[in-house]
Each structure stands twice: as structure tokens, then as C-alpha cells.
C-alpha positions, 0 to 999 in steps of 0.5 A, a space after each residue: 512502535 512508530 509514531 503515526 500521523 495524526 488521525 485524519 480520516 480521509 474519504 477517497 472515491 475510487 473511480 473505475 472507468 469501467 464501472 459507474 459505481 463510486 466506492 468510498 474508502 476511509 483511510 486513516 493518517 497511517 494508511 494515507 501516508 502508506 498510499 502516498 509512499 506507495 505511489 512514489 514507489 509504483 512510479 519508481 518501479 515503472 520508471 527506474 530512472 526517475 529514482 522516485 524511491 528516494 522521495 518515497 524514503 524521504 517522505 517516510 522519514 518525514 512522516 514516521 518517527 526514526 528509525 521507523 520511516 526507512 523500515 516502513 518504506 522498505 516494507 512497502 517496497 517489498 510488498 510492491 516489488 512482489 506485486 509488480 513481479 507477479 502481475 501479468 499487466 502493468 498496475 494502474 496508479 496515480 502519480 504522487 504529483 497528480 492533483 487527483 491523488 487527493 480524492 481518487 484511487 485506481 482499482 489497484 490502489 483500492 485493492 492495495 489499501 483494502 488489503 492493508 486495512 484488512 490485515 491491520 484488522 487481522 481479517 486474513 481472509 479478506 486481506 487474501 482476497 484483495 491480495 489475489 485481486 491485486 496479483 491478478 490471481 497469481 501467487 499472492 502468499 509473498 505479498 500477503 506475508 509482506 503486508 503482515 510484516 508491515 503490520 508487525 512493524 507498526 504494532 497492528 499485529 503481535 504474532 505472525 501467522 503467515 510464512 512465505 519465502 
């Protein structure tokens, strides 16, 4: 089982410029690490020449006990790859270097984290809803199955329920 960062509940405010509501999302240490890794991977998918995927894998290796760092980074890469290819529009995210990353989330980052949180709690219906929002109504089965595999790697889920090819 991977070693998780110390629990440091972090409240992040989700800012949606089209909505004046501010929604708080509490992330534990593991979820914060996943978000940081995901942001680097989002950037790598948007700008492949940046090779940000390397810093994402290095961050995962630093944060998670071997051999789980690369495995977790790979699982996150699969999730993001599917999301990136299903969406019809670009995904909005904060670059890892942006000072706003400490306290803010884009709407898509919020859906991503809520999907992960609900999957970790084995709340499949809620996780599916956030996956559909994240995938803009496109086929989210592969994304959801990939999130479940991440939760199996971390030990949050013992028996898989989803099977997507």
C-alpha cells in the first residue's frame, strides 16, 4: 500500500467566473498530491513540448513511497488522457507554477477532485456524475474505470466494480 503524505486537510475555494458562488472543497494530503500531479499532466497534454509529464512523475516519486509513485502517476496519466480525448473543448486548469494553485480550483479541477473523492468513498453514482460533467456528457466509462483503478492501487477500493476497455 502506498505511503500517503501526512494528512493536512486543505480548503480550496473553487472560483467559477460565470458564477458568483464560492464552493469549498476539502482535500486531504493524498488528494492534494494528486491535484498537483494532475496539473503538471494537464499542462503536458496541452503543451507536449514542455515535457511536464517528467516533473509530474518526479513529484509522484517524491511524494509516494516506491514503487507506488510511478504507478500512481501512470494511473493519473491514463485518467487525464481519456478526459482530454473525450472532451470537445479544452479543459481549464491552473498551471502548477501559478500562485493561485494554493487556494483555487477551476471548475474542471473541482469535478476531477470530486470524482476522485466520491470514488474513494465508493460512492459510484456521485463519481459518475462528476465524470460526466468532466467529460462534457461524452463517454465517461473509461475515465471512471481508470479512477477506480487508482483507488485500487491506493487501497481505497478492494474489489473493482467497473470494467471499461
